[in-house]
Residue, then its C-alpha position, 0 to 999 in steps of 0.5 A: m348463461a341457459n337456463i334448464r328446468k324439466r317438466g315430466n318428460t320433456y326439458q325446457i331450456r330458456v336463454s336471456c337475449g338482452y332488453d327490448t326498447k321498452g326495458e323487458q328482458i327478452m327471452q328464447t326458449m326452446t323444449w328438448k324431449p329426450p329419445e326413448g331408450m336414454t337413461a336418465k343420466q345420459a338425458e341429464k348431460e344430453v341436456q347440457k349440450q342442447a343448451v350450449f347449442f341453443e345459447e348460441k344459436c341466439m348468441k349469433g342471431q339464429v334464433t329470433a325472440n318471441v316477436k311477432f311480426e306486428d310489434l317487431a314492425e311497429e319498432w322500426l316505423e318508430t326507430y327507424a323509419k320516423l327518423n330516416l324518411k321522407k314524410t310522405s314515404y313514412e306514411r305510405q309505410k304505415q298504409m302497409r300495414l293494413r293488409v300486412y298485419p291482418a296476413i302476418g302480423h300475428m305470426r313471429m319472426d323466426k316463423i315466417k316462412a318465404r312461402h308465407i310471403q309469397q302466397f301474401v304477395n300472390d293473392l295481393a297482386l292477383n287478387g287485391k282490390n283497391m280499398r277506396n273504388g274496388k279497383p284491382l291493385s297494381r303490381k306497383t302496389a304488391v312491390h310496395h307491400l313486399s318492400f315493407i315485409s323486408d324492410v321489417f326484416s332487414y331490421a331484425i337481422r341489423m340488430e341481431m334477431l336474424t341472419d336471412n331474410p325471406c324475402r330475396r326468394v319472393v317474387v311479385p307475378k308479372g301483371t300487364k304493364k299498363e301504357k303511359d298516357i301520353y297527350t299528344l302534340e295535335e292535343i297540347e296545341k290544342l290547351f295551349e289555344l284553351l288555357e288562354d281563357a283560363p285564369l293566369k294561375y292556372r295558364t302559367f303551371f301548365t304551360l311550366a308543367i309542359y314546358s319543364g317536366f316539373r313534379r307536381g310537388e316541384l311545381l308547387g314549391l317554387e318560389w320568386k327567388d328561385i328565378d333568374w330573370d335575367n338568363c331565363v333559367i328556373s331552378v328547383r330547390r324544394t317541394s311541396n308535400y302533403t300528408p294528413s298528419a303534417g298537412t301541407y309542408t315544405d321538403t327537400t326534392k326527391t332525389k339530389r338529382s331533382q335539385r336542377s336548373l332548366k332555361f325557358p324561351q322568353h315567352v314564358m318568362d314575360l307569362l311568368c312577369e305577367f304573372n308575378a304582377e297580378q300576384d302583387e296587387e293581389r297581395e296589396k289588396l290584402g294588405s296585413k290578411w296576406e301571408n307571405h310565402d314567396r310561392l308562386f302558386v298559392k292560395w287567395n291569401g297567399e298560402p301555399m296551394y293545396h296538392t290536390t287543386t291543380y288536379s281538380w281544376f284541370k279534371k273539370f277544365c277537361d271536362k268542360n272542353e271536351m278535352r282527354f284528360c291524363d292526370i297532370h304527370s302525363l305532362r312531364h312524360f309527353y316532355a321527356s318524350a319530346l326531348i327524345n323525339e328531338g334526339v336529346d341523348a339518354a344523359a341530357v333528358s334523365s338530368a331535366l328530368g331529375h332523374s337520380a340515375i340514368g337507368t331510370t330514365t331508359s327503363i321508364y321511356c324505353h319505349v320511346f327511345q325504341q322508336a327513336q332509334a328506330r328512326a335512326s336506323e331508317a335515315i341512315a338506311n335512306v343515306l346508302d340506298f341514296k349512295k347507291k343509287h347514284e353509283d347506279d345511275p350517275t346522271d342523279p344528282p348528288s344531293i341528300t335530303m334527309t327528313t327529321n323529326t317534327n320539332y317539337s319545341k318550335d311548334i310548342q312555343s309558336s302554339a303558346k304564342 
């Protein structure tokens, strides 16, 4: 029941809304001032009505407790995010605090409006700088920050502290879409030639990356028991990740559909067999010093490889050989582009990449799909043009020669041998 206190010519109305996670009572307060000309008796009667209305709002969650955004965000991180999100996602959410708290962390949840969040997002998207190198932030970074704020508001709604999420009215400014760095077929052929002189571990890693489109964490999470030698099939069942707090750790795949199996050509399996034999030799040399984790890609003593090792090696490798450097993820983009250019349908490409939905694939590779469709239109036009020409000139031999796209898979295999 609401408690009413008269303070001078105003009234303070207080309502208890239960207890927080620390066991402290949550109190809602409002101040009501009688209009001029209202008698004391009328004021007493009206303040009782205001107290009832205020208490109803509190019970319906239309008024939050005196909780600052920062306090509720910390509660959400501890009671929800830490328990339900992947470690990498949880760590990323914690990073969002560095910019969000200075902007709105001091404000009460019920005082934060869409315009406050919009101003923050606009400033982040237009003027934000990377804290390490000073470069402008990507639009995706602004989206991540807005998502963090929205998740906290959604938590407040679930806890019946609010009935509305102002983030749904916030729009992230459109930015210039950066074209993906993707290696050309000629560059991949050159890469295979250069890898012939590289250490067997890295030659195997990058060959698998090109032939599979596996994510870096999926490649580092591969274990020897994931290989079906008889059928030339490799299965993705886990990932190897890293956070500053947990170090290198094993986790589930990004989505359920990321757990997949792909068939490989025999010469790739032969390379894996050679690499397996080399690792066995290293294990015998080290004896008890070797830590058996069954991983394909490990440190000198058998421990799972550090997540940035392959990136650093590849960067130095490209610089040494005066080759254009694209990060390891670009090999996944090449794999996808090669499949699309070979006429593989969107559903099959999505399945091979381990995307959770076909829409993700068509959105990321929209331009590549459009180019493939354009070539299909040209092909049918060539057929119909030939038919019309043959009708006009019956002496022309009735044969049709259609030019197909470059066979990426065959070229890759031949260049790798």
